[in-house]
C-alpha positions, -999 to 999 in steps of 0.1 A, spaced: 0 0 0 13 35 -10 -3 63 9 3 95 29 11 96 67 -20 96 88 -30 94 125 -43 61 137 -33 25 142 -12 6 117 -27 -26 103 -19 -60 119 18 -69 115 25 -89 84 -10 -83 69 1 -57 44 33 -37 36 24 1 40 46 28 25 38 61 43 52 87 19 55 124 30 35 145 4 52 175 -12 20 194 -3 -14 186 9 -46 205 4 -71 194 29 -74 156 26 -56 155 -7 -18 147 -5 5 152 -35 29 123 -37 47 125 -71 64 91 -66 30 74 -72 35 83 -109 65 60 -110 50 28 -96 59 -2 -118 65 -39 -115 30 -48 -104 4 -69 -120 -24 -46 -110 -27 -11 -95 -57 -8 -72 -68 29 -70 -93 40 -44 -114 68 -57 -118 97 -48 -80 103 -44 -73 139 -56 -38 141 -70 -35 103 -67 -59 98 -95 -41 123 -117 -7 107 -110 -21 73 -118 -32 86 -152 1 103 -157 19 70 -150 0 53 -178 16 74 -204 48 53 -199 48 20 -218 59 -1 -189 31 12 -167 5 5 -194 12 -32 -190 -1 -30 -154 -39 -36 -151 -58 -7 -134 -86 -15 -110 -105 15 -97 -124 11 -65 -152 37 -68 -165 50 -34 -183 82 -40 -183 116 -57 -165 145 -41 -187 175 -32 -181 207 -13 -195 241 -6 -185 275 -20 -153 277 -39 -144 241 -29 -177 230 -44 -169 246 -78 -134 231 -79 -148 196 -70 -175 200 -97 -149 206 -124 -129 176 -111 -160 154 -113 -165 163 -149 -129 159 -159 -106 137 -139 -132 112 -126 -146 102 -161 -110 99 -174 -100 76 -145 -132 55 -152 -123 53 -190 -88 42 -182 -97 14 -157 -97 -22 -168 -122 -30 -141 -143 -8 -118 -155 -20 -84 -187 -4 -74 -203 -6 -39 -237 -15 -54 -253 -16 -88 -279 10 -78 -253 34 -67 -233 30 -99 -265 37 -118 -269 70 -100 -234 83 -112 -237 93 -149 -201 84 -159 -203 50 -142 -237 43 -158 -222 51 -193 -192 29 -186 -216 0 -177 -236 6 -208 -205 5 -231 -190 -26 -213 -212 -44 -187 -183 -66 -177 -162 -35 -166 -183 -29 -135 -179 -54 -106 -202 -51 -76 -179 -51 -46 -194 -39 -12 -173 -27 17 -163 -53 41 -163 -57 79 -142 -77 104 -170 -98 117 -149 -112 145 -138 -78 159 -172 -62 154 -197 -86 170 -226 -85 195 -218 -82 232 -225 -64 265 -212 -30 275 -182 -45 291 -163 -12 289 -188 6 312 -191 34 287 -228 41 295 -221 43 332 -191 66 327 -213 89 306 -241 89 333 -266 72 311 -293 52 330 -293 14 324 -329 15 311 -323 45 286 -324 40 249 -290 49 233 -284 56 197 -248 55 184 -235 79 158 -200 75 142 -185 100 117 -155 122 110 -168 157 119 -148 179 94 -155 200 63 -147 170 40 -175 150 57 -201 178 60 -226 153 45 -227 132 76 -254 156 89 -251 152 127 -272 183 129 -302 162 117 -296 137 144 -294 164 171 -326 181 159 -344 148 158 -334 142 195 -348 177 204 -381 170 185 -387 140 209 -393 166 236 -416 187 214 -453 189 213 -469 155 219 -437 138 230 -438 109 254 -428 114 290 -399 90 285 -383 113 258 -356 122 283 -344 86 283 -332 87 247 -295 95 244 -270 99 215 -234 88 217 -212 106 191 -178 91 182 -159 114 159 -135 144 159 -128 173 136 -131 210 132 -169 209 132 -171 193 166 -173 225 187 -202 237 165 -221 206 170 -216 208 208 -230 243 208 -259 232 185 -269 204 210 -268 228 239 -288 254 220 -314 227 212 -318 218 248 -303 183 245 -268 190 255 -270 166 285 -283 138 263 -258 141 234 -224 126 246 -194 136 225 -164 112 227 -142 131 201 -121 109 178 -122 72 188 -95 47 175 -110 21 152 -101 -7 177 -123 10 203 -154 14 180 -168 -21 189 -171 -9 226 -189 23 215 -213 3 194 -219 -23 221 -229 5 245 -256 15 221 -291 0 215 -294 11 179 -273 28 153 -282 62 136 -269 72 102 -283 106 90 -258 111 62 -268 119 27 -252 117 -8 -225 116 -19 -221 90 8 -225 56 -9 -220 28 16 -210 38 50 -186 11 64 -197 20 99 -232 10 90 -222 -27 84 -199 -25 114 -230 -16 135 -250 -43 120 -222 -68 127 -225 -58 163 -261 -68 163 -276 -32 162 -309 -23 144 -303 8 123 -320 40 114 -305 53 81 -311 78 54 -329 63 24 -305 66 -7 -291 40 -32 -260 29 -11 -280 24 20 -309 6 3 -284 -20 -7 -276 -26 30 -306 -19 52 -336 -42 48 -365 -19 57 -384 -33 87 -361 -63 90 -327 -50 99 -336 -13 104 -357 16 93 -351 40 64 -359 77 66 -360 105 40 -328 127 39 -326 159 58 -359 151 77 -354 154 115 -391 148 121 -389 114 103 -357 105 123 -375 114 155 -405 92 145 -382 63 137 -364 67 171 -398 66 188 -408 36 167 -378 16 178 -382 28 214 -418 15 215 -409 -17 197 -391 -29 229 -358 -45 235 -368 -79 222 -379 -66 188 -347 -45 186 -327 -76 193 -345 -95 165 -337 -68 140 -301 -66 152 -297 -104 149 -310 -102 113 -285 -75 106 -256 -95 121 -265 -126 100 -266 -105 68 -232 -89 77 -216 -123 82 -231 -137 50 -224 -107 26 -197 -85 40 -173 -104 62 -137 -102 50 -130 -138 41 -159 -137 15 -149 -104 0 -112 -113 -3 -122 -142 -26 -143 -118 -47 -114 -93 -48 -90 -120 -61 -114 -126 -89 -117 -90 -97 -79 -87 -100 -78 -117 -123 -104 -101 -145 -86 -68 -146 -53 -85 -155 -70 -106 -183 -87 -74 -197 -53 -56 -198 -36 -85 -215 -64 -87 -241 -60 -50 -249 -22 -54 -253 -26 -82 -278 -49 -63 -300 
């Protein structure tokens, strides 16, 4: 793996060789690493998109004859969007670099067929060559992320009563992830106390795991909404500690909106046996079975989120456990790593075969 330095834990020793390369410069989450244009000697280059600068350097590398012999597999996650000047720059990028990367790829892994259909240049690529698109969902470590009690004592440390209903929320809270929409979750919690709210509305809490420059604003928003004592901010949480956060929760809340395509934390929560409330859009519809493993709500609709929270609260713990168990079974069956690594091996083989076929023409 070739990438930029980043905070967090390294992978398990021996699992992968990681080259952390200092970028020449970095603009937000986009590191410029010129040496990526000189990669050679591999059977296949696996590019995760979006990767600003990395995508351009991969295309630049393919101008060299030796690099053109390497198969290119693009793992497409989502579009890049922003606000203001950033939004304008990202829009240009999405109409220039992104389609060029898709055209250059020998195979493209998409998170779901429905999500690929919603992205114009992916849809066109599939229409020209249906074999080029391979459905490859995100994966989960179903051993690390599994059901269990709150052994860490997180609820007690946060002062949450044992019989309270706790929703978990996990996201990076920075400008690049503005679409995670924690504001919707906070407003939904506040609406539970509004007109016609049940007397037990005060027993619904939200645990938020995630750090970033937007965190202080969300703290202030929760206080202003009158739910500051029921929204518990943990700041950034190491990935190894996320299972404990999820096991301290009774359900998982995902109020994000496009360009989010397939939140990994959603299947991690399902692997932990949690029922989910999630925004209804293509990537999520491929994961959440409405009424079976969770509930789908319209985007940017705090009232609908509040109604879903009330519905799962009234359903009772036994019904929530049934939904969580159905989600766990689906996570093991469809998204556990052993199953996905076999599928990825086949995707690499297809990309290599396609590249060789082009070379022989």
